[in-house]
C-alpha positions as CSV (number, residue, x, y, z in Angstrom):
1,M,3.1,-8.2,10.5
2,I,5.7,-5.3,10.5
3,A,7.5,-5.0,7.2
4,Q,11.3,-5.7,7.3
5,T,12.7,-2.7,5.6
6,P,16.4,-1.9,5.0
7,S,18.2,1.0,6.5
8,P,16.9,4.4,5.3
9,P,16.5,6.2,3.0
10,Y,13.6,4.6,1.2
11,Y,10.0,5.7,0.4
12,A,6.6,5.0,1.9
13,V,3.3,5.2,0.0
14,I,0.6,5.8,2.6
15,F,-2.9,5.0,1.3
16,T,-5.7,6.1,3.7
17,S,-9.3,5.2,2.9
18,V,-12.9,5.1,4.0
19,R,-14.9,2.2,2.5
20,T,-18.3,2.0,1.1
21,D,-20.7,-0.6,2.5
22,G,-20.4,-4.3,1.6
23,D,-17.4,-6.2,0.4
24,N,-18.2,-6.5,-3.4
25,G,-15.0,-8.4,-4.0
26,Y,-12.8,-5.9,-2.1
27,A,-11.1,-8.4,0.3
28,E,-10.0,-10.7,-2.6
29,M,-8.6,-7.7,-4.6
30,A,-6.9,-6.2,-1.6
31,D,-5.1,-9.5,-1.0
32,R,-4.2,-9.7,-4.6
33,M,-2.7,-6.1,-4.6
34,V,-0.5,-6.9,-1.6
35,E,0.7,-10.1,-3.4
36,L,1.3,-8.2,-6.6
37,A,3.0,-5.2,-5.0
38,S,5.3,-7.6,-3.1
39,Q,6.4,-9.1,-6.5
40,Q,7.3,-5.7,-8.0
41,E,11.0,-4.7,-8.3
42,G,11.8,-2.2,-5.6
43,C,9.0,-3.1,-3.2
44,L,10.3,-3.5,0.4
45,G,7.1,-4.5,2.2
46,V,3.5,-3.7,2.9
47,E,1.6,-3.1,6.2
48,S,-2.2,-2.7,6.5
49,A,-4.8,-2.0,9.2
50,R,-8.5,-1.3,8.9
51,N,-11.2,0.0,11.3
52,E,-13.4,3.0,10.3
53,V,-10.4,4.3,8.4
54,G,-8.1,1.9,6.5
55,I,-4.4,2.6,6.2
56,T,-2.0,0.6,4.0
57,V,1.6,1.6,3.8
58,S,3.8,0.2,1.1
59,Y,7.6,0.7,1.3
60,W,9.7,1.3,-1.9
61,L,13.3,1.5,-2.8
62,D,12.9,4.7,-4.9
63,L,10.4,6.9,-6.7
64,E,10.9,5.0,-10.0
65,S,9.7,1.8,-8.3
66,I,6.6,3.6,-7.1
67,R,5.9,5.0,-10.6
68,R,6.2,1.5,-12.1
69,W,3.7,0.2,-9.5
70,K,1.3,3.0,-10.3
71,E,1.5,2.0,-14.0
72,N,0.9,-1.7,-13.4
73,S,-2.2,-2.6,-15.4
74,E,-3.7,-4.8,-12.7
75,H,-3.1,-2.2,-10.1
76,S,-4.7,0.5,-12.4
77,F,-7.8,-1.7,-12.8
78,A,-8.1,-2.1,-9.0
79,R,-7.8,1.7,-8.5
80,E,-10.6,2.4,-11.0
81,K,-12.8,-0.2,-9.4
82,G,-12.0,1.3,-6.0
83,R,-13.2,4.7,-7.2
84,R,-16.4,3.2,-8.6
85,E,-17.3,0.7,-5.9
86,W,-15.1,0.3,-2.8
87,Y,-14.2,3.7,-1.5
88,Q,-16.2,6.6,-0.1
89,A,-12.9,8.6,0.0
90,F,-9.1,8.0,-0.1
91,K,-5.9,9.9,0.0
92,V,-2.4,8.8,-1.1
93,R,0.8,10.3,0.4
94,I,4.3,9.6,-0.6
95,A,7.0,10.3,1.9
96,K,10.8,9.8,2.1
97,V,11.8,7.7,5.2
98,E,15.0,9.2,6.6
99,N,15.0,7.4,9.9
100,D,13.4,4.3,11.5
101,F,13.6,2.8,14.9
102,V,13.0,-0.8,15.9
103,F,11.8,-2.5,19.1
104,D,11.5,-6.2,19.2
105,R,10.9,-8.0,22.5
106,N,12.2,-11.2,20.9
């Protein structure tokens, strides 16, 4: 599903990853992180896709909202477990969205 974001500007946190083998509780934690992020003040939505490379983009009202999400204790626990067990490699990018364009056949 495509996140329903407001008119720009807002911010995108782009998390790109390559997984290790096996699930080891990853799917459950990934679902929990989307649920938890969605409850955070300033979160505008989350989109995710995975093949060989996984990409999750979360959208945020401002940089302060992103900082609070990074400091969330449950999110911090998941990040550390990811480093130990779930990811071969990952990269986080933060970008300011200045324009967006929509097409919706409906």
